[in-house]
DSSP file (Angstrom, degrees, kcal/mol; ACC not computed):
  #  RESIDUE AA STRUCTURE BP1 BP2  ACC     N-H-->O    O-->H-N    N-H-->O    O-->H-N    TCO  KAPPA ALPHA  PHI   PSI    X-CA   Y-CA   Z-CA
    1    1 A M     >        0   0    0      0, 0.0     4,-2.1     0, 0.0     3,-0.3   0.000 360.0 360.0 360.0 -36.0   47.8  151.9   65.2
    2    2 A G  H  >  +     0   0    0      1,-0.3     4,-1.4     2,-0.2     5,-0.1   0.864 360.0  48.1 -54.5 -40.8   46.3  150.8   68.5
    3    3 A A  H  > S+     0   0    0      1,-0.2     4,-1.8     2,-0.2    -1,-0.3   0.750 105.8  58.1 -79.8 -21.5   46.1  147.3   67.5
    4    4 A Q  H  > S+     0   0    0     -3,-0.3     4,-2.2     2,-0.2     5,-0.2   0.867 108.0  48.2 -68.2 -45.0   49.7  147.3   66.3
    5    5 A L  H  X S+     0   0    0     -4,-2.1     4,-2.4     2,-0.2    -2,-0.2   0.864 110.7  49.8 -63.6 -38.3   50.8  148.4   69.8
    6    6 A A  H  X S+     0   0    0     -4,-1.4     4,-2.5     1,-0.2    -2,-0.2   0.921 112.5  46.2 -72.7 -43.0   48.9  145.8   71.5
    7    7 A G  H  X S+     0   0    0     -4,-1.8     4,-1.8     2,-0.2    -2,-0.2   0.889 114.7  47.8 -60.6 -42.2   50.2  143.1   69.2
    8    8 A G  H  X S+     0   0    0     -4,-2.2     4,-3.4     2,-0.2     5,-0.2   0.939 112.7  49.2 -67.5 -49.8   53.9  144.3   69.6
    9    9 A G  H  X S+     0   0    0     -4,-2.4     4,-1.8    -5,-0.2    -1,-0.2   0.899 110.5  49.2 -50.3 -48.6   53.6  144.6   73.3
   10   10 A G  H  X S+     0   0    0     -4,-2.5     4,-1.5     2,-0.2    -1,-0.2   0.867 113.0  47.2 -61.4 -41.3   52.1  141.1   73.7
   11   11 A G  H  X S+     0   0    0     -4,-1.8     4,-1.9     1,-0.2     3,-0.5   0.953 112.4  49.4 -71.1 -48.9   54.8  139.6   71.6
   12   12 A G  H  X S+     0   0    0     -4,-3.4     4,-2.4     1,-0.2    -1,-0.2   0.836 106.5  57.2 -56.7 -33.0   57.6  141.5   73.4
   13   13 A G  H  X S+     0   0    0     -4,-1.8     4,-1.5    -5,-0.2    -1,-0.2   0.860 107.7  46.6 -65.8 -40.1   56.2  140.4   76.8
   14   14 A R  H  X S+     0   0    0     -4,-1.5     4,-1.4    -3,-0.5    -1,-0.2   0.836 111.3  49.7 -73.0 -32.3   56.5  136.8   75.9
   15   15 A G  H  X S+     0   0    0     -4,-1.9     4,-2.1     2,-0.2    -2,-0.2   0.885 108.6  54.3 -73.4 -38.8   60.0  137.0   74.5
   16   16 A G  H  X S+     0   0    0     -4,-2.4     4,-1.5    -5,-0.2    -2,-0.2   0.897 105.4  53.6 -62.8 -35.4   61.1  138.9   77.7
   17   17 A G  H  X S+     0   0    0     -4,-1.5     4,-2.0     1,-0.2    -1,-0.2   0.905 107.6  51.2 -59.9 -40.7   59.8  136.0   79.8
   18   18 A R  H  X S+     0   0    0     -4,-1.4     4,-2.1     1,-0.2    -1,-0.2   0.930 106.8  53.3 -66.0 -37.2   61.8  133.6   77.8
   19   19 A R  H  X S+     0   0    0     -4,-2.1     4,-1.8     1,-0.2    -1,-0.2   0.878 107.4  51.7 -68.8 -31.0   65.0  135.6   78.3
   20   20 A R  H  < S+     0   0    0     -4,-1.5    -1,-0.2     2,-0.2    -2,-0.2   0.901 110.3  48.8 -69.9 -38.7   64.5  135.6   82.1
   21   21 A R  H >< S+     0   0    0     -4,-2.0     3,-0.9     1,-0.2    -2,-0.2   0.865 111.6  49.6 -67.2 -37.3   64.1  131.8   82.0
   22   22 A R  H 3< S+     0   0    0     -4,-2.1    -1,-0.2     1,-0.2    -2,-0.2   0.850 108.6  51.9 -68.7 -40.8   67.3  131.4   79.9
   23   23 A S  T 3< S+     0   0    0     -4,-1.8     2,-0.3    -5,-0.2    -1,-0.2   0.378  78.4 126.1 -76.9   3.5   69.3  133.7   82.3
   24   24 A H    <   -     0   0    0     -3,-0.9     2,-0.4    -4,-0.1    -3,-0.0  -0.518  62.3-128.2 -71.9 129.3   68.3  131.6   85.3
   25   25 A V        -     0   0    0     -2,-0.3     2,-0.7     1,-0.0    -1,-0.1  -0.591  11.8-129.3 -80.5 131.3   71.5  130.6   87.1
   26   26 A M        -     0   0    0     -2,-0.4    -1,-0.0     1,-0.1    -2,-0.0  -0.737  21.8-173.1 -76.2 117.1   72.0  126.8   87.9
   27   27 A N        +     0   0    0     -2,-0.7     2,-0.4     2,-0.1    -1,-0.1   0.154  53.4  92.7 -99.7  15.9   72.9  126.7   91.6
   28   28 A E        -     0   0    0      2,-0.0     2,-0.4     0, 0.0    -2,-0.0  -0.874  68.6-132.6-113.4 140.8   73.6  122.9   91.7
   29   29 A I        -     0   0    0     -2,-0.4     2,-0.9     2,-0.0    -2,-0.1  -0.772  14.1-131.9 -92.4 137.1   77.0  121.2   91.1
   30   30 A N        +     0   0    0     -2,-0.4     4,-0.3     1,-0.1    -1,-0.0  -0.787  26.2 178.3 -90.3 111.3   77.2  118.3   88.9
   31   31 A I     >  +     0   0    0     -2,-0.9     4,-2.5     1,-0.2     5,-0.2   0.413  52.9  99.4 -95.0   3.9   79.2  115.7   90.9
   32   32 A T  H  > S+     0   0    0      1,-0.2     4,-2.5     2,-0.2    -1,-0.2   0.934  83.6  46.3 -56.2 -47.7   79.1  113.0   88.2
   33   33 A P  H  > S+     0   0    0      0, 0.0     4,-2.9     0, 0.0    -1,-0.2   0.879 111.4  52.9 -61.5 -34.9   82.6  113.7   86.8
   34   34 A F  H  > S+     0   0    0     -4,-0.3     4,-1.9     2,-0.2    -2,-0.2   0.917 111.2  47.2 -67.8 -39.7   84.0  113.8   90.4
   35   35 A V  H  X S+     0   0    0     -4,-2.5     4,-3.0     2,-0.2     5,-0.2   0.920 110.1  52.6 -62.7 -45.7   82.5  110.4   91.2
   36   36 A D  H  X S+     0   0    0     -4,-2.5     4,-2.4    -5,-0.2    -2,-0.2   0.963 110.1  47.3 -54.5 -54.3   83.7  109.0   88.1
   37   37 A V  H  X S+     0   0    0     -4,-2.9     4,-2.2     1,-0.2    -1,-0.2   0.908 113.1  49.3 -49.6 -45.8   87.3  110.1   88.8
   38   38 A M  H  X S+     0   0    0     -4,-1.9     4,-2.6     1,-0.2    -1,-0.2   0.881 107.4  53.6 -66.6 -40.0   87.1  108.8   92.3
   39   39 A L  H  X S+     0   0    0     -4,-3.0     4,-2.4     2,-0.2    -1,-0.2   0.912 110.3  48.3 -55.9 -47.4   85.8  105.4   91.2
   40   40 A V  H  X S+     0   0    0     -4,-2.4     4,-1.7    -5,-0.2    -2,-0.2   0.899 111.1  50.0 -66.3 -38.8   88.8  105.0   88.8
   41   41 A L  H  X S+     0   0    0     -4,-2.2     4,-2.6     2,-0.2     5,-0.3   0.932 109.7  51.7 -66.0 -43.4   91.2  106.0   91.5
   42   42 A L  H  X S+     0   0    0     -4,-2.6     4,-2.1     1,-0.2    -2,-0.2   0.946 109.5  48.9 -56.0 -48.3   89.7  103.4   93.8
   43   43 A V  H  X S+     0   0    0     -4,-2.4     4,-1.7     2,-0.2    -1,-0.2   0.880 111.9  50.5 -59.9 -37.2   90.0  100.7   91.2
   44   44 A I  H  X S+     0   0    0     -4,-1.7     4,-2.6     1,-0.2    -2,-0.2   0.918 112.0  45.5 -70.2 -40.7   93.7  101.6   90.6
   45   45 A F  H  X S+     0   0    0     -4,-2.6     4,-1.7     1,-0.2    -1,-0.2   0.789 110.1  54.6 -76.7 -27.2   94.6  101.5   94.1
   46   46 A M  H  < S+     0   0    0     -4,-2.1    -1,-0.2    -5,-0.3    -2,-0.2   0.872 115.2  40.5 -73.3 -29.2   92.7   98.2   94.7
   47   47 A I  H  X S+     0   0    0     -4,-1.7     4,-0.6    -5,-0.2    -2,-0.2   0.841 117.8  47.4 -82.5 -31.3   94.7   96.7   91.9
   48   48 A A  H  X S+     0   0    0     -4,-2.6     4,-0.8    -5,-0.2     3,-0.2   0.800  96.3  73.5 -76.6 -31.6   98.0   98.4   92.9
   49   49 A A  H >< S+     0   0    0     -4,-1.7     3,-1.6     1,-0.2     4,-0.2   0.933  97.2  45.6 -48.6 -57.5   97.8   97.6   96.7
   50   50 A P  H >4 S+     0   0    0      0, 0.0     3,-1.3     0, 0.0    -1,-0.2   0.857 106.5  60.5 -65.4 -31.7   98.6   93.9   96.5
   51   51 A L  H 3< S+     0   0    0     -4,-0.6    -2,-0.2     1,-0.3    -3,-0.1   0.651  91.0  69.6 -71.0 -13.0  101.5   94.5   94.1
   52   52 A M  T << S+     0   0    0     -3,-1.6    -1,-0.3    -4,-0.8     2,-0.2   0.379  81.6  96.1 -87.0   3.8  103.4   96.7   96.7
   53   53 A T  S <  S-     0   0    0     -3,-1.3     2,-0.1    -4,-0.2     0, 0.0  -0.562  92.1 -86.0 -94.0 168.0  104.2   93.7   98.9
   54   54 A V        -     0   0    0     -2,-0.2    -1,-0.1     1,-0.1    35,-0.1  -0.455  34.8-155.5 -70.4 135.7  107.4   91.8   98.8
   55   55 A S        +     0   0    0     -2,-0.1    -1,-0.1     2,-0.1    34,-0.1   0.319  53.1 118.1-102.1   6.5  107.2   89.0   96.1
   56   56 A V        -     0   0    0     32,-0.2     2,-0.3     1,-0.1    -2,-0.1  -0.628  69.7-123.7 -73.7 116.1  109.7   86.6   97.5
   57   57 A P        +     0   0    0      0, 0.0     2,-0.3     0, 0.0    61,-0.1  -0.449  44.4 161.6 -65.3 118.7  107.8   83.3   98.2
   58   58 A I        -     0   0    0     -2,-0.3     2,-1.0    22,-0.1    22,-0.1  -0.995  41.2-135.9-144.0 136.2  108.2   82.4  101.8
   59   59 A D        -     0   0    0     -2,-0.3    60,-4.1     0, 0.0    61,-0.2  -0.804  34.5-153.3 -89.2  96.7  106.2   80.0  104.1
   60   60 A L        -     0   0    0     -2,-1.0    58,-0.1    58,-0.2    85,-0.1  -0.407  11.9-115.7 -70.9 134.7  106.1   82.2  107.1
   61   61 A P        -     0   0    0      0, 0.0    85,-2.6     0, 0.0     2,-0.2  -0.344  33.3-109.4 -65.7 162.8  105.7   80.6  110.7
   62   62 A Q  E     +a  146   0A   0     83,-0.2     2,-0.3    85,-0.0    85,-0.2  -0.665  35.8 176.8 -93.3 147.1  102.7   81.3  112.7
   63   63 A A  E     -a  147   0A   0     83,-2.5    85,-3.0    -2,-0.2    82,-0.0  -0.951  33.3-133.5-141.1 156.5  102.5   83.4  115.9
   64   64 A S  S    S+     0   0    0     -2,-0.3     2,-0.1    83,-0.2    83,-0.1   0.417  71.8 107.4 -88.1  -2.8   99.7   84.5  118.1
   65   65 A A  S    S-     0   0    0     81,-0.1    -2,-0.2     1,-0.1    83,-0.2  -0.400  71.3-112.9 -76.6 160.9  100.7   88.1  118.3
   66   66 A R        -     0   0    0      1,-0.1     2,-0.1    -2,-0.1    -1,-0.1  -0.420  38.2 -91.3 -85.8 160.6   98.7   90.8  116.5
   67   67 A A        -     0   0    0     -2,-0.1     2,-0.5     1,-0.1    -1,-0.1  -0.391  37.7-117.1 -69.2 146.1  100.1   92.8  113.6
   68   68 A I        -     0   0    0     -2,-0.1     2,-0.5     1,-0.0    -1,-0.1  -0.736  20.5-140.0 -92.3 133.8  101.9   96.0  114.1
   69   69 A Q        +     0   0    0     -2,-0.5     2,-0.3     2,-0.0    -1,-0.0  -0.746  32.4 164.3 -87.2 129.8  100.3   99.3  112.7
   70   70 A Q        -     0   0    0     -2,-0.5    -2,-0.0     1,-0.1     0, 0.0  -0.937  41.8-125.0-143.7 170.3  102.8  101.7  111.2
   71   71 A D  S    S+     0   0    0     -2,-0.3    -1,-0.1     1,-0.1    -2,-0.0   0.972  88.7  21.8 -78.1 -57.7  103.0  104.8  109.0
   72   72 A K  S    S-     0   0    0      1,-0.0    -1,-0.1     0, 0.0     0, 0.0  -0.759  90.2 -92.2-113.2 161.5  105.5  103.8  106.3
   73   73 A P        -     0   0    0      0, 0.0    39,-0.1     0, 0.0     3,-0.0  -0.473  39.7-134.2 -70.5 138.8  106.6  100.5  105.0
   74   74 A P        -     0   0    0      0, 0.0     2,-0.4     0, 0.0    39,-0.2  -0.261  28.5 -91.4 -76.7 175.1  109.7   99.0  106.5
   75   75 A I  E     -b  113   0B   0     37,-2.0    39,-3.1     2,-0.0     2,-0.5  -0.759  43.9-147.6 -81.3 135.2  112.7   97.4  104.7
   76   76 A T  E     -b  114   0B   0     -2,-0.4    12,-3.0    37,-0.2     2,-0.5  -0.915  16.3-172.0-113.3 127.2  112.1   93.8  104.4
   77   77 A V  E     -bC 115  87B   0     37,-4.3    39,-3.2    -2,-0.5     2,-0.3  -0.975  13.4-163.0-119.0 133.8  114.8   91.3  104.4
   78   78 A S  E     -bC 116  86B   0      8,-2.4     8,-2.3    -2,-0.5     2,-0.5  -0.896  11.0-158.8-115.9 136.0  113.8   87.7  103.6
   79   79 A V  E     -bC 117  85B   0     37,-2.8    39,-2.7    -2,-0.3     6,-0.2  -0.934  17.4-149.9-122.2 110.9  115.5   84.4  104.2
   80   80 A R    >   -     0   0    0      4,-2.5     3,-1.4    -2,-0.5    42,-0.3  -0.123  30.3-100.3 -74.0 168.4  114.4   81.5  102.0
   81   81 A Q  T 3  S+     0   0    0      1,-0.3    41,-0.5    40,-0.2    -1,-0.1   0.874 123.5  50.4 -49.9 -46.7  114.4   77.8  102.9
   82   82 A N  T 3  S-     0   0    0     39,-0.1    -1,-0.3     1,-0.1    -2,-0.0   0.484 124.4 -99.7 -76.8  -7.4  117.6   77.3  100.9
   83   83 A G  S <  S+     0   0    0     -3,-1.4    -2,-0.1     1,-0.3     2,-0.1   0.455  70.5 149.1  99.2   2.3  119.5   80.2  102.7
   84   84 A E        -     0   0    0     -5,-0.0    -4,-2.5     9,-0.0     2,-0.4  -0.419  35.3-145.0 -65.5 142.2  119.1   82.8  100.0
   85   85 A I  E     -CD  79  92B   0      7,-0.7     7,-2.7    -6,-0.2     2,-0.4  -0.926  16.0-175.4-114.9 133.9  118.9   86.4  101.3
   86   86 A F  E     -CD  78  91B   0     -8,-2.3    -8,-2.4    -2,-0.4     2,-0.6  -0.993  19.2-157.0-129.5 140.2  116.8   89.1   99.7
   87   87 A V  E >  S-CD  77  90B   0      3,-2.5     3,-2.0    -2,-0.4     2,-0.5  -0.962  83.4 -38.7-109.7 106.5  116.5   92.8  100.6
   88   88 A G  T 3  S-     0   0    0    -12,-3.0   -32,-0.2    -2,-0.6   -10,-0.1  -0.628 126.2 -30.5  70.6-125.1  113.0   93.6   99.2
   89   89 A D  T 3  S+     0   0    0     -2,-0.5     2,-0.4   -35,-0.1    -1,-0.3   0.354 117.4 102.0-109.1  10.3  112.9   91.7   96.1
   90   90 A D  E <   -D   87   0B   0     -3,-2.0    -3,-2.5   -34,-0.0     2,-0.3  -0.771  68.9-131.2 -92.4 129.9  116.6   91.8   95.3
   91   91 A K  E     -D   86   0B   0     -2,-0.4     2,-0.3    -5,-0.2    -5,-0.3  -0.626  32.6-178.4 -79.1 134.7  118.8   88.8   96.0
   92   92 A V  E     -D   85   0B   0     -7,-2.7    -7,-0.7    -2,-0.3     2,-0.2  -0.896  28.0-113.9-128.1 160.1  122.0   89.8   98.0
   93   93 A E    >   -     0   0    0     -2,-0.3     3,-0.9    -9,-0.1     4,-0.2  -0.583  32.8-112.9 -84.3 153.5  124.9   87.9   99.2
   94   94 A S  G >  S+     0   0    0      1,-0.3     3,-1.1    -2,-0.2     4,-0.4   0.870 115.7  55.8 -62.9 -32.8  125.4   87.6  103.0
   95   95 A A  G 3  S+     0   0    0      1,-0.2     4,-0.3     2,-0.1    -1,-0.3   0.824 110.6  43.4 -71.4 -27.1  128.6   89.8  102.9
   96   96 A A  G <> S+     0   0    0     -3,-0.9     4,-1.3     1,-0.2    -1,-0.2   0.199  86.1 100.0-106.4  18.8  126.8   92.7  101.2
   97   97 A L  H <> S+     0   0    0     -3,-1.1     4,-2.2    -4,-0.2     3,-0.4   0.966  82.4  44.9 -66.3 -58.2  123.6   92.6  103.3
   98   98 A V  H  > S+     0   0    0     -4,-0.4     4,-2.4     1,-0.2    -1,-0.2   0.853 113.9  48.8 -51.4 -45.8  124.4   95.4  105.6
   99   99 A E  H  > S+     0   0    0     -4,-0.3     4,-1.3     2,-0.2    -1,-0.2   0.811 110.0  51.4 -68.2 -26.7  125.6   97.7  103.0
  100  100 A R  H  X S+     0   0    0     -4,-1.3     4,-1.1    -3,-0.4    -2,-0.2   0.884 112.0  47.7 -82.3 -37.2  122.5   97.0  100.8
  101  101 A V  H  X S+     0   0    0     -4,-2.2     4,-2.3     1,-0.2     3,-0.4   0.910 107.7  55.5 -65.9 -42.0  120.2   97.8  103.8
  102  102 A R  H  < S+     0   0    0     -4,-2.4    -1,-0.2     1,-0.2    -2,-0.2   0.854 104.6  54.1 -60.2 -35.6  122.2  101.0  104.6
  103  103 A T  H  < S+     0   0    0     -4,-1.3    -1,-0.2     1,-0.2    -2,-0.2   0.859 114.9  41.3 -71.7 -29.6  121.6  102.3  100.9
  104  104 A R  H  < S+     0   0    0     -4,-1.1     2,-0.5    -3,-0.4    -2,-0.2   0.743  90.9 100.9 -90.2 -20.5  117.8  101.8  101.4
  105  105 A A     <  +     0   0    0     -4,-2.3     3,-0.3     1,-0.2     4,-0.1  -0.470  42.7 178.9 -62.4 111.4  117.6  103.2  104.9
  106  106 A Q  S    S+     0   0    0     -2,-0.5    -1,-0.2     1,-0.2     3,-0.1   0.702  84.7  45.7 -83.9 -18.3  116.3  106.8  104.9
  107  107 A N  S >  S-     0   0    0      1,-0.4     3,-1.4     5,-0.0    -1,-0.2   0.203 103.1-135.9-108.0  15.4  116.4  107.2  108.7
  108  108 A G  G >  S-     0   0    0     -3,-0.3     3,-1.7     1,-0.3    -1,-0.4  -0.413  76.1  -8.6  72.1-139.8  119.9  105.7  109.1
  109  109 A A  G 3  S+     0   0    0      1,-0.3    30,-1.8    -2,-0.1    31,-0.6   0.579 131.8  66.4 -68.4  -9.3  120.2  103.1  112.0
  110  110 A E  G <  S+     0   0    0     -3,-1.4    -1,-0.3    28,-0.2    -2,-0.2   0.312  73.2 120.1 -92.9   4.1  116.7  104.1  113.2
  111  111 A E    <   -     0   0    0     -3,-1.7    29,-0.5     1,-0.1     2,-0.4  -0.459  69.1-118.9 -70.7 144.7  115.0  102.6  110.1
  112  112 A R        -     0   0    0     -2,-0.1   -37,-2.0   -39,-0.1     2,-0.5  -0.692  33.1-171.7 -85.6 127.9  112.6   99.8  110.8
  113  113 A I  E     -be  75 141B   0     27,-2.9    29,-2.9    -2,-0.4     2,-0.6  -0.974  10.1-154.0-127.2 128.3  113.6   96.4  109.2
  114  114 A F  E     -be  76 142B   0    -39,-3.1   -37,-4.3    -2,-0.5     2,-0.6  -0.866   6.1-150.5-103.6 132.0  111.4   93.3  109.1
  115  115 A V  E     -be  77 143B   0     27,-3.5    29,-2.5    -2,-0.6     2,-0.6  -0.896   8.7-166.0 -94.7 122.2  113.1   89.9  108.9
  116  116 A R  E     -be  78 144B   0    -39,-3.2   -37,-2.8    -2,-0.6     2,-0.5  -0.958   9.8-172.9-106.1 112.5  110.9   87.3  107.0
  117  117 A G  E     -b   79   0B   0     27,-0.6   -37,-0.2    -2,-0.6   -59,-0.1  -0.942  27.2-117.8-116.0 128.9  112.3   83.8  107.6
  118  118 A D    >   -     0   0    0    -39,-2.7     3,-1.5    -2,-0.5   -58,-0.2  -0.193  24.0-125.5 -54.8 144.3  110.9   80.8  105.8
  119  119 A A  T 3  S+     0   0    0    -60,-4.1    -1,-0.1     1,-0.3   -59,-0.1   0.856 113.1  45.0 -54.8 -37.6  109.4   78.3  108.4
  120  120 A A  T 3  S+     0   0    0    -61,-0.2    -1,-0.3     2,-0.1    -2,-0.1   0.271  91.3 116.8 -95.0   9.3  111.5   75.6  107.0
  121  121 A A  S <  S-     0   0    0     -3,-1.5     2,-0.5   -42,-0.1   -40,-0.2  -0.349  78.9 -93.1 -74.9 154.2  114.7   77.7  106.9
  122  122 A N    >>  -     0   0    0    -41,-0.5     4,-1.4   -42,-0.3     3,-1.3  -0.572  29.4-138.1 -68.5 125.2  117.7   76.9  109.0
  123  123 A Y  H 3> S+     0   0    0     -2,-0.5     4,-1.8     1,-0.3    -1,-0.2   0.756 101.7  58.4 -60.1 -25.2  117.5   78.7  112.1
  124  124 A Q  H 3> S+     0   0    0      2,-0.2     4,-2.6     1,-0.2    -1,-0.3   0.864 101.6  55.9 -63.3 -39.5  121.2   79.6  112.0
  125  125 A A  H <> S+     0   0    0     -3,-1.3     4,-2.1     1,-0.2    -2,-0.2   0.943 110.3  45.3 -63.8 -46.5  120.7   81.3  108.7
  126  126 A I  H  X S+     0   0    0     -4,-1.4     4,-2.3     1,-0.2    -1,-0.2   0.872 112.4  50.0 -61.5 -44.4  118.0   83.5  110.2
  127  127 A M  H  X S+     0   0    0     -4,-1.8     4,-2.9    -5,-0.2    -1,-0.2   0.883 106.9  55.5 -67.7 -38.4  120.1   84.3  113.3
  128  128 A D  H  X S+     0   0    0     -4,-2.6     4,-2.4     2,-0.2    -2,-0.2   0.923 108.8  48.3 -65.1 -45.2  123.1   85.2  111.1
  129  129 A V  H  X S+     0   0    0     -4,-2.1     4,-2.1     2,-0.2    -2,-0.2   0.941 112.3  49.6 -57.5 -52.4  121.0   87.8  109.3
  130  130 A L  H  X S+     0   0    0     -4,-2.3     4,-2.3     1,-0.2    -2,-0.2   0.920 111.8  45.9 -47.0 -55.1  119.8   89.1  112.6
  131  131 A S  H  X S+     0   0    0     -4,-2.9     4,-3.0     1,-0.2    -2,-0.2   0.866 109.9  55.9 -69.0 -31.1  123.3   89.4  114.1
  132  132 A Q  H  X S+     0   0    0     -4,-2.4     4,-1.7    -5,-0.2    -1,-0.2   0.951 110.3  45.9 -63.8 -43.4  124.6   91.1  110.8
  133  133 A L  H  <>S+     0   0    0     -4,-2.1     5,-1.9     2,-0.2    -2,-0.2   0.906 113.7  46.8 -64.9 -43.4  121.9   93.7  111.1
  134  134 A K  H ><5S+     0   0    0     -4,-2.3     3,-2.8     1,-0.2    -2,-0.2   0.968 110.9  52.4 -64.6 -53.0  122.5   94.3  114.7
  135  135 A G  H 3<5S+     0   0    0     -4,-3.0    -1,-0.2     1,-0.3    -2,-0.2   0.777 105.6  58.6 -58.2 -25.8  126.3   94.5  114.2
  136  136 A G  T 3<5S-     0   0    0     -4,-1.7    -1,-0.3    -5,-0.2    -2,-0.2   0.425 123.6-102.2 -80.6   4.6  125.6   97.1  111.5
  137  137 A G  T < 5S+     0   0    0     -3,-2.8     2,-0.3     1,-0.3    -3,-0.2   0.367  72.8 140.3 104.0  -9.2  124.0   99.3  113.8
  138  138 A F      < +     0   0    0     -5,-1.9    -1,-0.3     1,-0.1     3,-0.2  -0.612  22.2 179.7 -82.8 130.9  120.4   98.8  113.1
  139  139 A T        +     0   0    0    -30,-1.8     2,-0.8    -2,-0.3    -1,-0.1   0.621  66.8  67.7-108.6 -20.2  118.3   98.8  116.4
  140  140 A K        +     0   0    0    -31,-0.6   -27,-2.9   -29,-0.5     2,-0.5  -0.567  64.4 145.7-107.5  71.2  114.8   98.4  115.1
  141  141 A V  E     +e  113   0B   0     -2,-0.8     2,-0.4   -29,-0.2   -27,-0.2  -0.904  19.9 176.0-107.6 124.6  114.9   94.8  113.8
  142  142 A A  E     -e  114   0B   0    -29,-2.9   -27,-3.5    -2,-0.5     2,-0.3  -0.953  27.0-123.3-133.7 153.2  111.8   92.5  114.0
  143  143 A L  E     -e  115   0B   0     -2,-0.4     2,-0.4   -29,-0.2   -27,-0.2  -0.693  24.8-139.1 -89.8 144.6  110.8   89.1  112.9
  144  144 A V  E     +e  116   0B   0    -29,-2.5   -27,-0.6    -2,-0.3     2,-0.3  -0.847  27.3 163.7-103.4 141.6  107.7   88.6  110.8
  145  145 A A        -     0   0    0     -2,-0.4     2,-0.3   -85,-0.1   -83,-0.2  -0.917  37.0-109.2-136.9 168.3  105.2   85.7  111.2
  146  146 A T  E     -a   62   0A   0    -85,-2.6   -83,-2.5    -2,-0.3     2,-0.3  -0.702  44.8 -94.9 -95.2 163.3  101.7   85.1  110.1
  147  147 A E  E     -a   63   0A   0     -2,-0.3   -83,-0.2   -85,-0.2     2,-0.1  -0.534  39.1-121.4 -75.9 131.7   98.8   85.2  112.6
  148  148 A R        -     0   0    0    -85,-3.0     2,-0.4    -2,-0.3    -1,-0.1  -0.462  26.4-116.2 -65.9 136.9   97.8   81.8  114.0
  149  149 A A        -     0   0    0     -2,-0.1     2,-0.1     1,-0.0    -1,-0.1  -0.692  29.1-129.9 -82.0 132.5   94.3   80.9  113.5
  150  150 A T              0   0    0     -2,-0.4    -1,-0.0     1,-0.1    -3,-0.0  -0.427 360.0 360.0 -78.0 153.9   92.5   80.6  116.6
  151  151 A R              0   0    0     -2,-0.1    -1,-0.1     0, 0.0    -2,-0.0   0.408 360.0 360.0 -99.2 360.0   90.3   77.4  117.4
């Protein structure tokens, strides 16, 4: 009977040790899924960012002024070389320009508007767009140019 107790106690001791190892709590966080999600989001934003720009092809004039940093994207009005006017990517007639800009303006007359004029466009066409926007009550109207390369 004494041998049986020794054998039973020895086997139970080993099994009890295993249970303690199994119930050991893992105190490290697995960040691999988090990193995977972040990399996917990074790729999505890298692909989507260039698509958020205005797609009207214009050869902008050059200027030596630096770019303006701002919080939200402005309303973009583009004047092509042939005199066509675009609000964002939508072509508009000159008579409907102010009304179309008003429908997009969230801040009313305080909305920031960028006018992009082709370098080869008629200066009068660009001035007509500027005067229409000013006449429509918009006060924050700016011309857009590309930064001139320094020599």
